[in-house]
N, C-alpha and C positions, 0 to 999 in steps of 0.2 A: 529497404533506404540506408545507404551509409552516411552517418554524419560524422565529421571532424569533431573530435572532442576537446571543449576547451576547460581548462581545470584552474579552479583559483586557488592557490596556495600560500601558506603563509605561518607565521608564529600565532599564539592564540591571540585572540582581543584586536586584531587589528582591522575588523572590519568586512571579512570576507563572506559572510551570509549577508551583509549589508548591501554589499556589492551585488552579489547573485540574484537578490529580490530587485534591486535597481535594475540590473539588465534584464531583467523577466518582465519588469512591470507589475508584479503583484507580490503579496507576502508570503513566499513559500517555505523558505528556511527559517527555521528559527533565530529569533535575533534577541540577544540578552546581554546586559553589560559584564556580566561575569565571564570570564575565558573558560574556555574547554566545552562549552554547550552544543557545539556541532561535533558529533562522534562518527558517525557513517558519512558515506558518499552520497551526497544527494544530487539527482540527475534530472535534468529540465530541458527542453527544448528549446531554445533561443534563435532570435532571427535579426539580422541586420542588413539593408541594403538589399533586401531579396535573398540574403544567403542565409542557410540553416546550420546550425550546429548543436551540439551536445553540449551543454553547460553544466559543469559538474563543482560543488560545492565540497569543501573538505574539513575534517575537524583540524584543531590546531596543532603545528609540527613541532615536537619537542626532542629532537634528534639523540639527545644523552640521558633523558629519563630511563629510569629502570622500573618504574610503575607498571604492575600487568596491564592497566586499563589502556594507560597513556602507549604503551607499547602495541596494544591492538590497535590504538589509533593510527598510531605512525605507520603500521602494518596497510592501514586502509589508503591513507596518503600516498603511500609509495605504489600500491596497483593503482590509484586512479591516474598518479604522474605516469606509468608505464604505457598506458593507452592514450596519452594525452596527443594530439595535433599540436596543441599551443598551451603554453603555462602562464598564467598571469601571476608572478610573484607580488604579494601585497606586501606592503612596507607602511608605516605609519610615520606622517610627517610629525606628529606631534612630538614623540620619541625619538626621531632619528634612527640611525643603524645601530643596532644592538649587537651583542655577541652572538643572539641566537640567530639573527639574521644572517651573520657571517657563516655560522654553519651551517644554514638552509641554503645559503648561496654555493657554500662549496658541494653541497649534495646536489644540488640542481646543475651545476657544471660537469659533475659525473655522467648525469643522465644522457647529457647531448641531445636535448630537446629544444625547440624555439622558445624562448623565455622574454615576456614584457616585463619590465619593472616597473610597479604602479604604487605609486605615492598616495595612499588614502587619507582621509581627515583634513586636508587642506580648504578647510571652510571658509577662513580668512584670506585677505590678500596675502599673498608669500609672505611669510616672515624672515628676519635675517636669520637664515641658515646656511651653512656650505653646501650647495649641491651636489658637492663632489665626494660627499659621505655617502650618499646614493650610487654615483657614478662607480665608485670602488668597488661596488660589488660585481663589476664584470657585464654587466646588463645592457651597458649603454646608457642614453639619457632616460631618466623614469618618466612617467606620464602623471602628472598631477591631478587627482579626482577627488570628489566629496560623493561619496556613495551615498549619504544622507541626504544633501542637497540635488545630488545629481549631477554638478559640475563635473565638466571632462569628460563624462561616460560614453558621450557621442563620440568624441575624438579617439577614445580608448578602442570604442567598438571599431571606428575604421579601420585601426590596426589589426585587430583580431579577426576580421573576416577576410584580411588580405592573406591568408594563408594558400600556400599551393595545392593543387589537387593531389590528397594524397589519402589513403584510406582511414576511415575512420572507425569508431564503434558501430556495429549493426544495430539501426533502429527499427526494430520488428516486434511491436507489441503482441498482436494477436489476442487470445483470451486473457483476460486480466482477472488475477486471482489475489485477493486482499487475504493476508496472513493475520489475523487477528486473536486477541486472547489477553488474560491476564499476564502479568509480569512474570517472567523466569520460567513460562511454560513449555520453551524449546522452539520458540517460532524462528529463531535466526538459525539455530540447529538444523531444523528442517530446511531451512532452503540452502545452507552449507552441505547437506549431505544429498540433496537431489544436485547442486551445481557439480559436486566434488572439488570444492575448492572453498576457500576462505571469501566469499563475496561480501558478508556483512560480518560486524563485530560480534563476537560471541563471547561473552564473560558470565562469572558465575553471580556476578553482583546483579539482583533485579533492578529493572527499570535502565539498561543499559542503551537499548535501542529508543531513541527521542524523535528521528524523523521517519518518514516513510521512506523505504528505499526500493527501486525498481531493479529486478534483476529477471533480464531475458534469457529463456531456455528454448530448447526446440526438443520434441517429443515425438518420434514417427514422422518426421517433417512437417510438423504444426509449430508455429509460433504460440508461445505461452509468456507473461510476463508476471512474475511474482514480486508481490508488495508487501514487503517485511514492515511492520507497523510498530510505534510504541505500544508496551502493554497498557491495557486500558484497567484504571481503577476506579474505586465508587467516587460519585463527583465530589462527596465529602473530603476527599484525600487529595482533590488535586488543588491544593492550597498555592502552590507557588505557580508564577508566569510560566516558567518553562514547562511543568508539568501540565497548565491548561491548554497551552499550544500544541504539547504534545497528544493529548487528547482528540485536539481540532484536527490536526493533521491525520491521525486515524480516522476520524470522522469524514474528511474529504476522501480518503482512499478507499472507504468503503463506499462514498457516492459514486467514484470512476470505475469500481471493480464490476464485473458481472458475476463472478463466483467466489463466495467468501468460504476460506479454510478457519474453523473456528477450532482451535487449540486448545485441549483439556489436559490437566496434569493427572496422570493415573496414579500417582501417589498421593494425591490428595481428594479425588474424584470430582462430582460436579458439585460448584457451589454457587449461591445464588447469583453471583456476579457473573459467571458463565450463564446462566438461565437470561440475564438481562442483554447480555452481549447478542445471544441467539434470537431475541424477541428483535433487537434493533437491526439486525442483518435481516430477518426475514420481513419486517417493517419497511425495509428501504426497497424488497422487490429482489433482493438478489438470489441465487442459485447458492445453496447453504451446503455445506459437507463438515459432519464433526469429525476431528482427529482427536483421540484419546492417545496422547503421547506418554513417553516413559513406560511403554506396556512391560519392557523387559526387567522394569524393577519391580513388578507384581508377580508374588507367587501365585502358582497357578496350577489346575490339573485341566483335563478334557472337558471340564464343564464351567471353568470359570470365566470365560468370554461370554457364553450363553446367560449364564447368572448375572453378569454385570451388563448385558445388554439389555434384559428383562429390567433391571432397577433403574437405567438410565432413561428407559421409553418411558415408564411410570413417572421420573420428574419431569421429563420433557412436556408431559401432557399433549396440548394440542401439537406440537411441534414434533410427536413421537415418530411420525412419518421420515423425519429427515433421517438420510443414511449417515451411518456410523462406522468409522474403521480403526482399529485397534493398531496404533504405529510404534517405531521406534526410530526416532531420529539417530540416536548412538549406535544401534546395530541397523540403520538403514531397512528398517523391515516394513514389509506392505506400502512405501512410497509411491512406487511406481503404480499401484493399484490406487493411489489416489489420483494420480494423474489421468489415469483411465476413467473413472469414476466422474472425474471433473469436465472432461471432455464430454460425457455424456450428458451432464447435469446442464452443460453450456448450449449443448444441441435441444433439449428438452425445454430450456427455457425460452428456445425462439421457435417451438414447433406450434403450426396452425393447425386446426382441426376444421375441415369444411362444415358448414352449417348442416347441409343433410345429413351428415354422418352424426355429428353432435344430436339432432331431433330423432334418427333413427335409432341411435341408441339409448338415450336419456329419458325421451318422454314416454315410454313404454313404463319404466323404472317407477317415473313419477306418477304415472294413472295407479300404479299399484300403491304407491305410497304416497299420497296427495300431503299439500301443506295443511296445517292444522288451520282451522276456520280463525277467522277475524273477529272478535266481537259477534260471532252468529253469523258472520257473512263468509261465504266460500273464497278461497284465494285458487285461481286457476292460472297456470302457468300455459302460454299458448306456445311459445317457441324460443330457441337458444340460440346464439351465434357468437363467435368469438371476436371480440371487438380491438384487441391488441395481442401484441406478444412482447415478451422480455420485459415485464413478466407478463404471464397470461392473465387476460382479462376476458370475461364473458358476459355477455349481457343477457339477461334471463325478462324475458316480456310476459306481463302478467296483467291482471286486470286490478289487482291492489297492491302496489309494491311495498308500501308501507307496512302491509300487515303479515310481510313474510317473517316469521319468528327467527330468532337468532338460531334456534337449535336446528332449524330446517335449513337454514344457510351452511350450519356445519355438514349437515347430511347431504346436501349437494355438492359441498366441495370433496367429501369422502368418497362419494360416486364416481365424480369425474375422475379421482385418482385410480379407484380401483378399473375403471373401465377405460383410462386413456393414458394413465401414467405418471409424467410430469416428476419423475424423481429429483426429489431436493430442491424444487422448484414452488416458490408460494403463487396460490391460486387467489386470484382476485373476483370477485361478482359482483355484477351492480344489477338492480331491479329497476325494470322500467316499465312505464304504463302500456299496455297493446290497446 
């Protein structure tokens, strides 16, 4: 489905993210009083009067800055503007027209795109101010709104959806892949290496990505959506509100994903935070693929990968069955293998085993290795059935559900994996009385 893209654009701190959230009716983009909080393009699907569109929030535009990070943000804004069917040029009623607004207006006029001038922060009755200041920007009479209170947003949306039928960005999510990990492990670089273009901001300073960013790709005719997320930190280090909301966005991206790529840094190895991230993704029931990035920076011989994998499996413990791939975003090494493995994990996560096959295969194994007695009373497993998929849930019916030892639960999970696979997928067991 192709949706026309509506881009919110303007200088820093005019309320772009607040308007974005108001139009969506939920808090999706990070809002903070400080300028420059939004850095990447944020996509979401909006709807008004039965018409759908792709709404895009952008970072604050500073056309003349030479700061490397600001230049990276400007590149993202320009990328979003190029794919826009309509641009909402957001201005600030309180400050009036600034030199920066004039510079942005000149940039927009060169784009030759439909532009609506929108004046935000009209929270009181219109104050004494010459509206010609805004008209002089060359985009007609501006629309007054208050993103915080919702004033005028309906009238704005009436004009937003009144665009001609022109092709918009293709909205095809397919399998959703959340890319998570500690700051500066190369998550955004992996997205860029896969797409072949600068789809998200990449900057050498840790913590550049603050919101989750969706990037649609196709692989052998199949649609996938890569969700690049803010780097996760230890909870004690997320003291600032912006860092808190970034972690929240990452958690929400994890909830909506089907498969998770957990990115590790080969120059640092696996640390405790990585283990927690893996445990969180697994607990959410997502398919998990571990990518050891920056493999090109490791001195190695023909035994290095084997030794690394052995040590990592030991550190992973109960998650040692999860697939692990050594990659390099810089050299674009084995990234296509990651996509192939992800598609396999997606299929495994939704696979269903018939009850007859489960019992034919597992009951003879259980008879050879029965559950240990519970307080002197035998635990007898009668039959097994798969109750759900995504992730797979197996119901095990027995005479004493509460008497099944945890060690035997792990034995059953290992047995199911050995017999049926479920690569990279959490397996859940529930014991019920027969």
